[in-house]
C-alpha positions as CSV (number, residue, x, y, z in Angstrom):
1,M,81.3,111.1,98.9
2,K,84.7,112.6,99.4
3,E,84.7,111.7,103.1
4,K,83.7,108.1,102.2
5,R,86.6,107.9,99.7
6,T,89.0,109.2,102.3
7,L,87.8,106.7,104.8
8,M,88.2,103.9,102.3
9,D,91.7,105.1,101.5
10,I,92.6,104.9,105.2
11,V,91.1,101.5,105.5
12,W,93.0,100.2,102.5
13,R,96.2,101.7,103.7
14,L,95.8,100.0,107.1
15,V,95.1,96.7,105.3
16,L,98.2,97.0,103.2
17,Y,100.3,98.0,106.2
18,A,99.0,95.0,108.1
19,W,99.6,92.7,105.1
20,S,103.2,94.1,104.8
21,L,103.8,93.4,108.5
22,T,102.7,89.7,108.1
23,I,105.5,89.4,105.5
24,L,108.2,91.4,107.3
25,F,107.7,90.4,110.9
26,P,108.6,86.7,110.5
27,L,111.9,87.8,108.7
28,I,112.7,90.3,111.4
29,W,111.9,87.7,114.1
30,I,114.3,85.2,112.5
31,V,117.1,87.8,112.4
32,Y,116.9,88.8,116.1
33,E,116.4,85.1,117.2
34,S,119.6,84.2,115.4
35,F,121.6,86.3,117.9
36,K,120.2,84.5,121.0
37,S,121.5,81.5,122.8
38,N,119.4,78.3,122.8
39,P,118.4,78.7,126.5
40,E,117.2,82.3,125.8
41,F,115.2,81.0,122.8
42,F,113.4,78.3,124.7
43,K,112.8,80.6,127.7
44,N,111.0,83.3,125.7
45,I,110.8,83.3,121.9
46,W,109.6,86.9,121.8
47,S,112.2,88.5,123.9
48,L,115.2,90.4,122.5
49,P,118.7,88.8,122.9
50,S,120.7,89.9,126.0
51,E,123.8,90.1,123.8
52,L,124.6,89.6,120.1
53,R,126.1,86.1,119.6
54,W,127.9,86.3,116.3
55,Q,129.3,82.8,116.9
56,N,125.9,81.4,115.8
57,Y,126.7,82.6,112.3
58,S,130.2,81.2,112.4
59,K,128.8,77.9,113.5
60,A,126.1,77.9,110.8
61,W,128.8,78.8,108.2
62,N,131.3,76.1,109.1
63,Q,129.6,73.3,111.2
64,Y,126.3,73.2,109.3
65,G,127.8,73.8,105.9
66,F,126.0,77.0,104.9
67,G,129.3,78.5,103.7
68,Q,130.0,75.7,101.2
69,S,126.4,75.5,100.2
70,L,126.3,79.2,99.5
71,L,129.4,78.9,97.2
72,N,127.7,75.9,95.5
73,T,124.6,78.1,95.0
74,L,126.6,80.9,93.5
75,Y,128.2,78.6,91.0
76,Y,124.9,76.8,90.2
77,V,122.8,80.0,90.0
78,G,125.5,82.0,88.1
79,G,126.0,79.4,85.5
80,S,122.3,78.8,85.1
81,M,121.6,82.5,84.8
82,V,124.2,83.1,82.1
83,L,123.1,80.2,79.9
84,G,119.4,80.5,80.7
85,L,119.2,84.2,79.9
86,F,121.1,83.7,76.7
87,F,118.8,81.0,75.5
88,T,115.6,82.8,76.6
89,T,116.7,86.0,74.9
90,I,117.5,84.4,71.5
91,N,114.4,82.2,71.7
92,A,112.2,85.2,72.4
93,Y,113.8,87.2,69.5
94,A,113.4,84.3,67.1
95,L,109.8,83.7,67.9
96,T,108.7,87.3,68.0
97,R,110.9,89.3,65.6
98,M,111.9,86.8,62.9
99,Q,109.5,85.7,60.1
100,F,109.9,82.0,59.0
101,R,107.6,79.2,58.1
102,G,106.1,77.3,61.0
103,R,106.8,80.1,63.5
104,K,103.2,80.3,64.7
105,L,103.0,76.6,65.0
106,I,106.1,76.4,67.1
107,W,104.8,79.3,69.3
108,G,101.5,77.5,69.7
109,L,103.1,74.2,70.8
110,I,105.3,76.1,73.3
111,M,102.2,77.8,74.7
112,L,100.5,74.4,74.9
113,S,103.1,73.2,77.3
114,L,101.7,75.6,79.9
115,F,98.8,73.2,80.4
116,L,101.0,70.2,80.9
117,P,102.2,69.5,84.5
118,G,106.0,69.8,84.7
119,I,106.2,66.8,87.0
120,N,105.4,64.6,83.9
121,A,108.9,65.3,82.6
122,L,110.6,64.4,85.9
123,V,111.2,60.7,85.1
124,P,112.4,61.1,81.5
125,Q,114.7,63.9,82.6
126,Y,116.2,61.8,85.3
127,V,116.8,58.9,82.9
128,I,118.5,61.2,80.4
129,M,120.7,62.8,83.1
130,R,121.7,59.4,84.4
131,E,122.6,58.0,81.0
132,L,124.7,61.1,80.3
133,G,126.5,60.8,83.6
134,L,125.3,64.2,84.8
135,T,123.7,63.1,88.1
136,N,125.4,64.3,91.3
137,S,127.0,67.1,89.4
138,L,126.4,70.9,89.7
139,T,127.5,71.3,86.1
140,G,124.8,68.8,85.0
141,L,122.3,70.7,87.2
142,I,123.3,73.9,85.4
143,L,122.7,72.3,82.0
144,L,119.3,70.9,83.1
145,S,118.1,74.3,84.5
146,S,119.4,76.5,81.7
147,L,118.3,74.3,78.8
148,G,114.9,73.7,80.2
149,E,113.1,76.8,78.9
150,S,110.3,78.3,80.9
151,V,107.2,79.3,78.9
152,F,106.5,82.1,81.4
153,Y,109.8,83.8,80.9
154,L,109.6,83.3,77.1
155,M,106.1,84.9,77.1
156,L,107.3,87.8,79.3
157,L,110.4,88.7,77.3
158,G,108.7,87.9,74.0
159,G,105.8,90.2,74.8
160,F,108.3,92.9,75.6
161,M,110.3,92.4,72.4
162,S,107.3,92.3,70.2
163,S,106.3,95.8,71.3
164,L,109.5,97.3,69.9
165,P,109.0,99.1,66.5
166,V,109.8,97.1,63.4
167,E,111.3,100.2,61.8
168,L,114.3,100.0,64.1
169,E,115.4,96.7,62.5
170,E,114.5,97.9,59.0
171,S,116.7,101.0,59.5
172,A,119.5,98.7,60.7
173,T,119.1,96.5,57.7
174,M,119.3,99.5,55.4
175,D,122.6,100.4,57.1
176,G,124.0,97.0,56.3
177,A,123.6,95.4,59.7
178,T,123.6,91.6,59.9
179,L,121.0,89.5,61.7
180,F,123.2,89.1,64.7
181,Q,124.1,92.9,64.8
182,K,120.4,93.8,64.7
183,F,119.8,91.4,67.6
184,W,122.8,92.4,69.7
185,R,123.0,96.2,69.0
186,V,119.4,97.1,68.5
187,I,117.0,94.6,70.3
188,V,119.1,93.6,73.3
189,P,119.8,97.2,74.5
190,L,116.2,98.3,74.1
191,S,115.0,95.1,75.9
192,T,117.3,95.6,78.9
193,P,114.4,96.2,81.4
194,G,112.6,93.1,80.2
195,I,115.8,91.0,80.3
196,V,116.6,92.3,83.8
197,T,113.1,91.4,84.9
198,V,113.4,87.9,83.5
199,G,116.9,87.6,85.0
200,V,115.6,88.5,88.5
201,F,112.8,86.0,88.2
202,K,115.2,83.3,87.0
203,F,117.6,84.1,89.9
204,L,114.8,83.7,92.5
205,G,113.7,80.5,90.8
206,F,117.2,79.0,90.7
207,Y,118.1,80.2,94.1
208,N,115.0,78.7,95.7
209,N,115.0,75.6,93.6
210,F,114.8,72.6,95.9
211,L,113.3,69.7,94.0
212,A,116.0,69.3,91.2
213,P,119.1,69.6,93.5
214,F,117.4,67.3,96.0
215,I,116.8,64.6,93.3
216,Y,120.0,64.9,91.3
217,L,122.6,65.6,94.0
218,S,123.6,62.9,96.5
219,D,126.8,64.4,97.8
220,P,126.1,66.8,100.8
221,G,129.2,68.7,99.8
222,K,127.5,69.8,96.6
223,Y,124.2,70.9,98.1
224,P,122.9,74.4,97.2
225,I,121.4,76.6,99.9
226,A,117.8,75.3,99.6
227,V,118.8,71.7,100.1
228,Q,121.3,72.5,102.8
229,M,118.6,74.3,104.8
230,Y,116.4,71.2,104.6
231,S,119.3,69.1,105.7
232,A,120.1,71.4,108.6
233,N,116.4,71.4,109.6
234,K,116.4,67.6,109.7
235,Q,119.4,67.8,112.1
236,M,117.4,70.0,114.4
237,E,115.2,67.0,115.3
238,F,118.2,65.6,117.2
239,T,120.2,68.7,118.2
240,A,117.5,71.4,118.7
241,D,120.1,74.1,117.9
242,W,117.5,76.4,116.5
243,V,119.4,79.7,116.9
244,T,122.1,78.4,114.6
245,L,119.5,77.4,112.1
246,F,118.0,80.9,112.2
247,A,121.5,82.2,111.5
248,G,121.8,80.0,108.5
249,V,118.4,81.2,107.3
250,T,119.5,84.8,107.6
251,I,122.6,84.0,105.6
252,A,120.4,82.5,102.9
253,M,118.2,85.6,102.8
254,V,121.1,88.0,102.1
255,P,121.7,87.3,98.4
256,S,118.0,87.7,97.5
257,I,117.8,91.0,99.4
258,I,120.9,92.3,97.7
259,I,119.5,91.4,94.2
260,Y,116.2,93.1,95.1
261,I,117.9,96.3,96.2
262,L,120.2,96.5,93.2
263,F,117.5,95.8,90.5
264,Q,114.3,97.0,92.1
265,K,113.9,100.0,89.7
266,L,114.6,97.9,86.6
267,L,112.4,95.1,87.8
268,M,109.4,97.4,88.4
269,E,109.9,99.1,85.0
270,G,110.3,95.8,83.1
271,A,107.3,94.1,84.8
272,T,105.1,97.2,84.2
273,M,106.1,97.7,80.5
274,G,105.8,94.0,79.8
275,A,102.3,94.0,81.2
276,V,101.2,97.1,79.3
277,K,102.9,96.5,76.0
278,G,102.8,92.7,75.8
């Protein structure tokens, strides 16, 4: 029995390693292809570059607009993260920690929206954005992304906050703390792993968001990185400058990798605690 389990462990590990390679290999392939010349790429797509051509990155940054699009993305994602996390945190606190009439009804209606396709809101959202003069504006896109609450994030953070002991707030009330002080000094610090987890998920969602910027932005100078990659890919149909596109894709991967490295520990902790306690 023990030998069978050992054999199964080996098989599962091999499966996991193979699955990991299917994810990592395309990324590694893109990186080393970005240092080739176009003739080298078309001659043999599997060979290593004869020399490192950093000019591909300079060309992607300037000529194909990846530099400007990355700055646009930082502004869009940064603004959406600040506002979005603030609203998600206070909404989760109000719906899970505060007692008021109609709270369960509001929570039930919010949960009901999980079963409604988000595409249904696309037309009314566009009409509202157009009437408010917020189309072709990164600021308008920030307002749309941050004010449009996601039920998944609300459930994740709400489940984390609801697991905190009620006695903590009762003790703070006895010490004379106001509602805001209980929220800011008690709940928020204890919910840091959950907030970081939601923040990372929000970052990935905003950073990879293609549909909303593609619909609402018409000026190429305002494109975030996802739309810029699509635009550059369309240009490849006429230029076939694939190594420069690979350099742009590599540039686009860097922020996500940095966020993962910085917040990996808190992300794992928050996701695990939210799953167990929520």
